[in-house]
C-alpha positions as CSV (number, residue, x, y, z in Angstrom):
1,X,-123.4,56.2,2.9
2,X,-120.1,56.1,4.5
3,X,-117.3,53.7,3.4
4,X,-117.6,52.0,6.8
5,X,-121.3,51.1,6.3
6,X,-120.7,49.9,2.7
7,X,-117.8,47.8,3.9
8,X,-119.9,46.2,6.6
9,X,-122.7,45.4,4.1
10,X,-120.1,43.8,1.7
11,X,-118.6,41.9,4.6
12,X,-122.0,40.7,5.7
13,X,-122.9,39.5,2.2
14,X,-119.5,37.8,1.8
15,X,-120.0,36.1,5.2
16,X,-123.5,35.0,4.3
17,X,-122.3,33.7,0.9
18,X,-119.5,31.7,2.6
19,X,-122.0,30.3,5.1
20,X,-124.3,29.3,2.4
21,X,-121.5,27.6,0.4
22,X,-120.4,25.8,3.6
23,X,-123.9,24.6,4.3
24,X,-124.3,23.4,0.6
25,X,-120.9,21.6,0.9
26,X,-122.0,19.8,4.0
27,X,-125.4,19.0,2.6
28,X,-123.9,17.6,-0.6
29,X,-121.5,15.4,1.5
30,X,-124.4,14.1,3.6
31,X,-126.2,13.1,0.4
32,X,-123.2,11.2,-0.9
33,X,-122.9,9.4,2.5
34,X,-126.6,8.5,2.3
35,X,-126.0,7.0,-1.1
36,X,-122.9,5.1,0.1
37,X,-124.8,3.8,3.2
38,X,-127.6,2.5,1.0
39,X,-125.0,0.5,-1.0
40,X,-123.4,-0.8,2.2
41,X,-126.8,-1.9,3.5
42,X,-127.5,-3.8,0.3
43,X,-124.1,-5.5,0.4
44,X,-124.4,-6.3,4.1
45,X,-127.9,-7.8,3.6
46,X,-126.5,-9.9,0.8
47,X,-123.5,-11.0,2.9
48,X,-125.7,-11.8,5.9
49,X,-127.9,-14.0,3.7
50,X,-124.8,-15.8,2.3
51,X,-123.4,-16.3,5.8
52,X,-126.7,-17.7,7.1
53,X,-127.0,-20.1,4.1
54,X,-123.4,-21.2,4.6
55,X,-123.9,-21.8,8.4
56,X,-127.2,-23.5,7.9
57,X,-125.6,-25.9,5.4
58,X,-122.7,-26.6,7.8
59,X,-125.1,-27.3,10.7
60,X,-127.1,-29.6,8.5
61,X,-124.0,-31.5,7.5
62,X,-122.9,-31.9,11.1
63,X,-126.3,-33.1,12.1
64,X,-126.3,-35.6,9.3
65,X,-122.9,-36.9,10.3
66,X,-124.0,-37.2,13.9
67,X,-127.0,-39.2,12.9
68,X,-124.7,-41.5,10.8
69,X,-122.4,-41.9,13.8
70,X,-125.3,-42.7,16.1
71,X,-126.6,-45.4,13.7
72,X,-123.1,-47.0,13.5
73,X,-122.7,-46.9,17.3
74,X,-126.0,-48.6,17.7
75,X,-125.0,-51.3,15.3
76,X,-121.7,-52.0,17.0
77,X,-123.1,-54.1,19.8
78,X,-124.6,-56.9,17.6
79,X,-122.1,-57.4,14.8
80,X,-119.2,-59.8,14.3
81,X,-115.6,-58.9,15.0
82,X,-114.8,-58.5,11.3
83,X,-117.8,-56.2,10.8
84,X,-116.9,-54.3,13.9
85,X,-113.4,-53.5,12.5
86,X,-114.9,-52.1,9.4
87,X,-117.6,-50.1,11.2
88,X,-114.9,-48.9,13.7
89,X,-113.0,-47.3,10.7
90,X,-116.2,-45.6,9.6
91,X,-116.9,-44.4,13.1
92,X,-113.4,-43.0,13.5
93,X,-113.7,-41.2,10.2
94,X,-117.0,-39.7,11.1
95,X,-115.7,-38.7,14.5
96,X,-112.8,-36.9,12.9
97,X,-115.1,-35.2,10.4
98,X,-117.5,-34.0,13.1
99,X,-114.7,-32.8,15.3
100,X,-113.1,-30.9,12.4
101,X,-116.5,-29.5,11.5
102,X,-117.1,-28.3,15.0
103,X,-113.7,-26.6,15.2
104,X,-114.3,-24.9,11.9
105,X,-117.7,-23.7,13.0
106,X,-116.4,-22.4,16.3
107,X,-113.7,-20.5,14.5
108,X,-116.1,-19.0,12.0
109,X,-118.6,-17.9,14.6
110,X,-115.8,-16.2,16.6
111,X,-115.1,-13.8,13.7
């Protein structure tokens, strides 16, 4: 065989070897990314569950305060002036709490 043919065969083997190494390198990185994505999915599922629980609790609290406020408003019409002043303080506190809760919820949901 001539030197040229031998050189071409070596070059072809080297090229094939490099190609194989390149494919192995890419395949290995894909496997690592698959593992990392699996971890991210678990973490995101956990975070989503935490967020849902947190938001559900906040919504329940707002609804509870709204119901308290409705009850107090319904009682205002038939009570004495002294009782009205006391209930009014409670109403204003609930009003502020609900307003603050809504602002916080809006802000959180915009994230």
